[in-house]
C-alpha positions in Angstrom: 173.3 -43.2 94.9 176.2 -41.8 92.4 175.3 -40.2 88.9 176.4 -42.0 85.7 177.7 -40.7 82.4 176.0 -41.7 79.7 177.3 -40.6 76.2 173.9 -41.6 74.4 175.2 -45.1 73.5 171.7 -46.4 73.6 169.3 -43.4 73.5 168.9 -40.0 71.6 171.2 -37.8 73.6 173.7 -36.1 71.5 175.5 -34.6 74.3 177.6 -36.0 77.7 175.7 -35.8 80.6 175.0 -37.0 83.8 172.2 -39.2 84.9 170.7 -41.4 87.7 170.7 -44.9 87.8 166.9 -44.9 87.8 166.6 -42.6 84.7 169.3 -44.5 83.0 167.2 -48.0 83.3 164.1 -46.0 82.1 166.5 -44.9 79.1 167.6 -48.4 78.7 164.5 -49.8 78.7 162.7 -47.3 76.3 165.8 -48.0 73.9 164.9 -51.8 73.9 161.3 -51.6 73.4 161.9 -49.2 70.8 164.3 -51.6 69.3 162.0 -54.5 69.7 158.9 -53.0 68.0 161.3 -51.7 65.1 162.7 -55.2 64.4 159.0 -56.6 64.5 157.6 -53.8 62.4 160.4 -54.4 59.7 159.2 -58.1 59.5 155.6 -57.4 59.2 155.5 -54.7 56.8 154.7 -51.5 59.0 151.1 -53.3 60.2 152.2 -53.3 64.0 149.0 -51.9 65.6 150.6 -50.0 68.4 154.0 -48.0 67.2 155.5 -45.8 70.0 157.0 -42.6 69.3 160.7 -41.8 70.4 161.4 -39.4 73.0 162.3 -37.1 70.1 159.5 -37.4 68.1 157.2 -37.0 71.5 158.8 -33.9 72.1 158.4 -32.5 68.6 154.9 -33.3 69.3 154.5 -31.8 72.4 155.9 -28.6 71.0 153.5 -28.7 68.4 150.4 -29.1 70.4 151.8 -26.3 72.4 152.0 -24.2 69.4 148.8 -25.1 68.0 147.0 -24.4 71.5 148.4 -20.6 71.6 147.7 -20.0 67.7 144.1 -18.9 68.4 143.2 -20.6 65.3 139.5 -20.2 64.1 137.9 -21.9 61.2 134.7 -21.0 59.4 132.9 -23.3 57.5 130.9 -22.5 54.2 128.5 -24.0 51.7 130.3 -26.8 50.1 132.4 -27.7 52.9 135.0 -24.9 52.1 136.8 -23.9 55.1 138.6 -20.4 56.0 141.1 -20.7 58.7 142.6 -17.9 60.5 145.4 -17.7 63.1 147.1 -15.0 65.6 150.1 -17.1 66.3 152.3 -19.2 64.0 151.6 -23.1 64.1 150.9 -26.2 62.1 147.4 -26.6 62.0 145.6 -30.2 61.4 142.4 -31.0 60.2 140.8 -34.3 59.7 139.0 -35.4 57.2 140.2 -33.4 54.1 143.2 -34.1 51.9 143.7 -30.6 50.7 146.0 -29.3 47.9 147.3 -26.5 49.9 148.4 -28.5 52.6 151.8 -28.8 54.1 151.8 -32.7 54.2 149.0 -35.1 54.5 148.4 -38.8 56.3 146.2 -41.1 56.9 145.5 -42.4 60.1 142.5 -44.9 61.2 141.0 -44.3 57.8 140.8 -40.7 57.5 143.0 -38.1 55.8 144.8 -35.4 57.5 145.8 -32.6 56.1 148.2 -30.2 58.0 148.6 -26.5 57.0 151.5 -24.0 58.1 150.2 -20.9 59.0 152.1 -17.5 60.3 151.1 -15.1 62.8 147.9 -13.7 61.8 147.2 -15.5 59.0 144.3 -16.5 56.8 143.6 -19.8 54.5 140.8 -20.6 52.4 140.4 -24.1 51.8 137.8 -24.5 48.9 135.5 -27.5 49.1 133.1 -28.9 46.2 132.3 -26.8 43.3 129.0 -24.7 43.4 126.3 -26.9 42.9 123.5 -25.8 40.2 120.4 -28.7 39.6 120.8 -29.3 35.9 117.9 -27.9 33.4 114.7 -29.9 34.0 114.1 -33.0 31.8 111.5 -34.6 30.3 108.9 -31.7 30.4 105.9 -32.7 28.7 102.5 -30.3 28.2 99.2 -32.1 27.6 97.5 -29.0 25.5 93.7 -28.6 25.8 91.4 -25.2 25.6 90.2 -25.6 29.4 93.8 -26.8 30.8 97.0 -27.5 30.2 98.7 -30.1 32.3 102.6 -30.0 32.7 104.7 -32.9 33.6 108.6 -33.0 34.3 111.3 -35.7 35.4 112.6 -35.3 38.9 115.9 -33.6 39.2 118.7 -36.3 40.1 121.9 -34.6 39.3 123.3 -31.0 39.0 125.2 -29.6 36.3 128.7 -30.7 37.4 127.2 -34.5 37.3 127.3 -35.0 41.2 123.9 -36.0 42.7 121.5 -33.5 43.8 117.2 -33.7 44.7 115.2 -31.1 44.1 114.1 -28.4 47.3 111.0 -27.6 45.3 110.3 -26.4 41.8 108.9 -23.4 40.4 106.8 -22.7 37.1 106.4 -19.5 35.0 104.3 -18.7 32.4 105.5 -15.7 30.2 108.1 -14.8 32.7 105.6 -14.4 35.6 105.6 -16.8 38.5 102.6 -19.0 38.2 103.6 -21.5 41.1 106.1 -21.8 43.8 107.6 -24.6 46.2 106.0 -27.3 44.4 107.5 -30.7 45.4 105.6 -33.0 43.0 106.7 -33.0 38.9 103.1 -32.1 37.7 101.1 -28.7 37.7 97.8 -28.0 36.1 97.2 -24.5 34.7 93.5 -24.1 34.7 93.2 -20.9 32.7 95.4 -21.4 29.8 96.6 -18.5 27.6 97.2 -19.3 23.9 100.3 -19.0 22.9 101.9 -18.4 26.1 105.2 -20.1 27.3 106.0 -22.3 30.2 109.2 -22.3 32.1 110.0 -24.7 34.8 113.0 -24.6 37.2 114.4 -26.5 40.3 115.9 -25.1 43.1 118.8 -27.8 44.5 118.2 -29.2 48.0 121.7 -28.3 49.4 123.3 -25.2 51.1 123.6 -23.5 47.6 119.7 -23.9 47.3 120.4 -22.3 43.4 117.7 -22.2 40.6 118.1 -24.2 37.5 118.4 -23.6 34.0 114.4 -23.5 32.9 113.1 -25.7 30.6 110.5 -23.9 28.6 107.3 -24.9 26.5 105.4 -22.5 24.0 102.2 -24.7 22.7 101.3 -24.0 19.3 97.8 -23.1 18.3 96.3 -25.7 16.2 93.9 -24.6 13.7 92.5 -27.5 12.5 93.2 -31.5 13.2 91.0 -33.5 10.9 91.1 -37.2 9.3 89.3 -38.3 6.1 88.9 -41.8 4.9 89.4 -43.6 1.6 88.7 -47.1 1.4 91.2 -48.4 4.0 93.5 -45.4 3.6 93.5 -42.5 6.6 94.5 -38.9 5.6 95.6 -37.2 8.6 95.9 -33.5 8.6 96.5 -30.9 10.9 97.2 -26.8 10.2 99.2 -24.9 12.8 99.6 -20.9 13.3 102.9 -19.6 14.5 105.4 -22.1 15.6 107.5 -21.2 18.6 111.0 -23.1 19.3 109.1 -25.9 17.5 111.5 -28.6 16.4 109.0 -31.0 14.5 106.2 -33.6 15.2 105.1 -36.7 16.0 102.0 -38.6 14.8 100.6 -41.3 16.9 97.8 -43.9 16.6 95.9 -46.1 18.9 92.9 -48.3 18.7 91.2 -46.6 21.9 91.0 -42.9 23.3 93.2 -44.0 26.2 96.2 -45.8 24.1 98.2 -47.4 24.1 99.8 -45.0 21.4 102.0 -46.1 18.8 104.5 -43.8 17.0 103.8 -43.6 12.6 106.5 -41.8 11.7 110.2 -43.1 11.8 111.8 -39.7 11.5 110.4 -36.4 13.3 108.6 -34.3 10.6 110.2 -31.1 10.4 108.7 -27.9 11.8 107.7 -25.4 8.7 107.3 -22.7 11.1 103.2 -22.9 10.3 101.2 -24.2 7.8 99.5 -27.7 6.6 100.7 -30.9 7.6 99.5 -34.6 5.9 100.2 -38.0 6.8 98.4 -41.2 5.7 97.9 -44.7 7.5 96.0 -47.5 6.7 93.5 -49.5 8.5 91.0 -52.4 8.4 87.4 -52.5 7.5 84.9 -51.0 10.1 87.5 -50.1 12.3 87.9 -46.7 14.5 91.4 -45.2 14.9 92.6 -42.4 16.9 95.4 -40.1 16.1 97.3 -37.8 18.3 99.7 -35.3 17.6 103.2 -34.8 19.6 104.9 -31.3 19.2 108.5 -31.5 19.9 110.3 -28.7 20.9 114.4 -27.4 20.2 117.2 -29.0 22.5 118.2 -25.4 23.4 114.9 -25.3 25.2 114.8 -28.6 27.0 112.8 -30.9 24.0 109.8 -30.2 25.6 106.9 -32.6 24.6 103.6 -31.2 23.7 100.5 -33.3 23.3 97.3 -32.0 21.8 93.7 -33.9 21.7 93.3 -36.5 19.7 91.1 -37.0 16.7 89.5 -40.2 15.3 88.7 -42.0 11.9 86.0 -44.4 11.2 86.6 -46.6 8.5 83.4 -47.9 6.8 82.2 -51.4 6.0 83.7 -52.0 2.4 80.7 -51.6 -0.4 81.0 -52.4 -3.8 78.4 -51.2 -6.6 75.7 -54.1 -7.7 76.8 -55.2 -11.2 75.4 -53.1 -14.0 72.1 -54.1 -15.3 70.0 -53.4 -18.4 72.8 -53.3 -20.9 71.5 -52.2 -24.1 73.3 -51.9 -27.6 72.3 -50.2 -31.0 74.7 -51.9 -33.5 75.4 -50.3 -36.7 78.4 -50.6 -39.0 79.3 -46.9 -38.2 79.0 -47.1 -34.6 77.7 -48.7 -31.4 75.6 -47.4 -29.1 75.5 -48.7 -25.7 73.4 -47.8 -22.6 72.3 -49.4 -19.4 70.6 -48.8 -16.1 71.8 -46.4 -13.3 73.8 -47.8 -10.4 71.8 -47.1 -7.3 72.6 -49.8 -4.7 75.7 -52.1 -3.5 76.0 -55.8 -3.8 74.1 -55.7 -0.1 71.2 -53.8 -1.3 72.3 -50.5 0.5 71.6 -47.1 -1.5 75.1 -46.4 -3.6 75.6 -44.1 -6.6 78.1 -44.5 -9.5 81.1 -42.1 -9.5 81.7 -43.1 -13.2 81.1 -45.9 -15.4 83.8 -47.8 -17.3 83.7 -49.1 -20.7 86.3 -51.7 -21.8 87.0 -53.6 -25.0 88.4 -57.0 -25.5 88.6 -59.4 -28.4 88.7 -62.3 -25.8 84.9 -62.8 -24.8 85.7 -64.0 -21.6 88.3 -61.2 -20.4 87.9 -59.3 -17.4 88.1 -55.7 -16.7 91.8 -56.0 -15.6 92.7 -57.4 -18.6 91.0 -55.3 -21.3 91.6 -51.9 -22.7 89.4 -49.0 -20.9 87.9 -47.0 -23.8 85.9 -44.7 -21.8 85.0 -43.2 -18.5 81.4 -41.5 -18.1 79.4 -40.2 -15.5 76.0 -40.9 -17.6 74.9 -44.4 -18.4 75.3 -44.2 -21.9 78.2 -44.2 -24.4 78.8 -44.2 -28.2 81.5 -46.1 -30.0 82.5 -44.2 -33.1 85.4 -46.8 -34.4 83.7 -50.5 -33.5 85.4 -53.0 -34.4 83.6 -56.6 -35.6 83.6 -59.0 -32.8 85.0 -57.1 -30.2 83.4 -57.6 -26.2 82.3 -54.9 -24.7 82.4 -55.0 -21.0 80.7 -52.1 -18.6 81.5 -51.4 -14.8 80.7 -49.2 -12.2 82.9 -47.1 -9.4 81.3 -46.5 -6.3 80.8 -43.0 -5.4 81.9 -43.7 -1.8 85.5 -43.6 -0.2 85.9 -47.2 -1.3 86.1 -46.7 -5.0 85.2 -50.3 -5.7 84.4 -51.3 -9.1 81.5 -53.7 -9.6 81.3 -56.7 -11.6 81.3 -56.4 -15.2 78.2 -56.8 -17.7 79.4 -57.6 -21.0 78.0 -57.5 -24.3 79.4 -59.3 -28.0 77.8 -58.1 -31.1 77.2 -61.2 -33.4 78.1 -60.5 -36.9 74.7 -60.5 -39.0 75.7 -62.0 -42.5 72.3 -61.0 -43.9 68.9 -59.6 -43.1 66.2 -59.9 -45.5 62.4 -59.8 -46.2 60.2 -61.9 -48.6 56.6 -60.9 -49.5 54.3 -63.1 -50.8 51.0 -60.8 -51.3 50.7 -59.9 -47.9 52.7 -62.2 -46.1 56.3 -61.5 -44.9 59.0 -63.6 -44.0 61.9 -62.5 -42.1 65.3 -64.3 -42.8 68.8 -63.5 -41.2 72.4 -65.6 -41.3 74.9 -64.9 -38.6 78.5 -65.8 -38.1 79.9 -67.3 -35.1 77.4 -66.3 -31.8 79.0 -65.3 -28.7 77.2 -65.5 -25.3 73.8 -65.6 -27.3 70.5 -67.1 -25.8 67.9 -66.4 -28.5 66.7 -63.7 -31.0 63.7 -61.9 -30.7 62.0 -59.9 -33.9 59.7 -57.2 -33.6 57.6 -55.1 -36.0 56.2 -51.5 -36.2 53.2 -50.6 -38.2 51.5 -47.7 -39.4 48.8 -48.4 -36.8 51.3 -49.5 -34.2 54.3 -47.2 -34.6 56.1 -48.8 -31.4 58.0 -52.0 -31.5 55.9 -55.1 -31.1 57.4 -58.7 -30.3 56.0 -61.1 -33.1 58.7 -63.9 -32.8 61.7 -65.4 -31.1 64.4 -67.9 -32.2 66.9 -69.9 -30.0 70.5 -69.8 -30.6 72.1 -72.3 -33.0 75.5 -70.9 -32.3 75.5 -69.7 -36.1 73.0 -70.3 -39.6 70.3 -69.5 -41.1 67.2 -68.4 -38.8 63.6 -67.6 -40.5 60.3 -66.0 -38.8 56.7 -65.6 -40.7 54.9 -62.5 -39.6 51.9 -63.9 -38.4 49.6 -61.4 -39.5 48.9 -60.3 -43.2 50.3 -57.1 -44.3 48.9 -54.5 -46.8 48.7 -51.1 -47.7 51.3 -49.7 -45.5 55.1 -49.6 -44.5 56.1 -52.2 -42.0 59.6 -52.0 -40.1 61.3 -55.0 -38.7 63.9 -55.5 -36.5 66.2 -57.6 -35.0 67.0 -58.2 -31.1 69.8 -60.5 -30.1 69.5 -61.4 -25.9 72.8 -62.9 -24.4 73.2 -65.2 -21.6 72.2 -64.7 -17.9 75.8 -65.1 -16.8 77.0 -62.3 -18.9 74.3 -59.9 -18.0 71.4 -60.3 -20.3 72.5 -57.6 -22.4 70.1 -56.8 -25.6 71.8 -55.9 -29.0 69.6 -54.2 -31.4 70.7 -54.8 -35.2 69.5 -52.3 -38.1 66.0 -52.5 -39.0 64.6 -53.1 -42.7 60.9 -51.4 -43.8 58.5 -53.2 -46.3 56.1 -51.2 -48.4 52.9 -53.4 -49.8 50.1 -51.5 -51.5 46.6 -52.7 -50.6 46.2 -55.3 -53.7 49.1 -57.5 -53.5 49.0 -60.4 -55.3 52.6 -61.4 -56.4 55.5 -62.9 -55.1 58.7 -61.0 -54.3 61.7 -61.6 -52.8 63.4 -59.0 -51.0 66.6 -58.0 -49.0 67.8 -55.2 -46.8 70.7 -54.9 -44.8 70.6 -51.6 -42.9 68.5 -49.3 -41.0 67.6 -47.0 -44.3 66.3 -49.8 -46.3 63.1 -49.5 -48.0 61.4 -52.4 -50.2 58.1 -51.2 -52.1 56.0 -53.5 -53.4 53.2 -51.5 -55.0 50.4 -53.6 -56.8 47.1 -52.2 -58.3 49.2 -49.9 -60.5 50.7 -53.3 -61.4 54.6 -52.1 -61.0 56.9 -53.6 -58.7 60.0 -51.6 -57.3 62.4 -54.3 -55.7 64.9 -52.1 -53.4 68.2 -52.8 -51.1 70.1 -50.7 -48.8 72.6 -49.6 -51.6 70.0 -48.4 -54.1 67.3 -49.8 -56.5 68.2 -53.0 -58.2 65.7 -53.4 -61.0 62.2 -52.6 -61.9 60.1 -55.4 -63.2 56.4 -54.2 -64.8 54.0 -57.5 -64.2 
């Protein structure tokens, strides 16, 4: 068979050569298949699943492969998928699965990146991998502080300082820089022998090839010198005192109705740290309620914003107690002063023992007024008060403030002195008649007339007159009065609805001789009045509160 000259019309030959007919057929067939797939590929956007290389490309690939086989290339893998390549002879080194910036060129095949590195003889090339991974600082560090143990908890590590996912291989707990616990896989640790003022630090080791330790999150429990509560009615005052505070940002105060919570934060903003000292907060509750309070200390952000929880304290809000209404209100009425006295408060409205913290005295021209609409003129510790600037027609109200946390005010007892237009005595021999005239009477129930005699100096009731609202009243002394000085006194008793107050008005005195037989009409209008009727020497002296009116000899 004769050779046929071929000038590369169909194939890739660049020079004239003689080939056998069989080889020529192969050339022609190869060129035909390549042209066919080229057209097909152009029509279907390079998505033909099989693409044959040209003869020249195959040769290039074979030459590159032979160089690679002779390169003596070796690779060392290190943490983070970093690779170090070394070669003995020059070659292009392909690595599947990476897309490196140092690569001569890259391609993608079957969904994987392939990077090609053009390396010289005795060359070395470092291909960096992922950046060094250090676990992020522990978050959510919390310490429940007590005298017998401190319980530390924290959040599990989830990312590194680059924001990439990472888990903790284990955790470490330090106390004052000394390793206290190592290889902890749980996010909790209990220190059963706590040291006051000691600082805890918690770190995480990354569960990767680096196994590097995170920056620590720390917490330094503050020594609470006291944590107390007090109540005043429905108001609760919470006080705590700290020693030196270390890395403290501030405090939060929580409340619960049970010792186990749930706990509700009371302060809207963190209570700023003072560095040490006294802190006070207030709260309100309901009558008869027990409330629990708990302090959370927040540490600075730079140390991890740890939370430290201290033992709770509780407050009991008592049952509301109101003093019983004042009893026994009595008033000595005079033109220059009114002296009020009353019984001490000893119980509340339920009958339970309760003393008065103070008594309050009010005045008002409206006899039906309440304390809230009246004028407070005095607060006194004892059940007596002298009003040195009395006003005609004014009503007095007296209340008690309970000596307990509620400080509630009792109902008011009141008294309204009646304006006496006159108060006089008439004597016929040994018979004495007492007459008085009133202006408007307010809350008056009745009047009582009392006498004091030389033989019985205490005041003795001799007559009673029910109220008329106003007008003239007369009571005759039922006994014959001779040879002595006899004093009469008027008592006004007010109605039960206002407290049955008793008002005493100025007394008058009548001196009668042993043989009085003549008629006299005498008047007196103050406690200093003295009316003398002296018969036997047949001299009558008619007196009044303002002095001797006249002398008359019989």
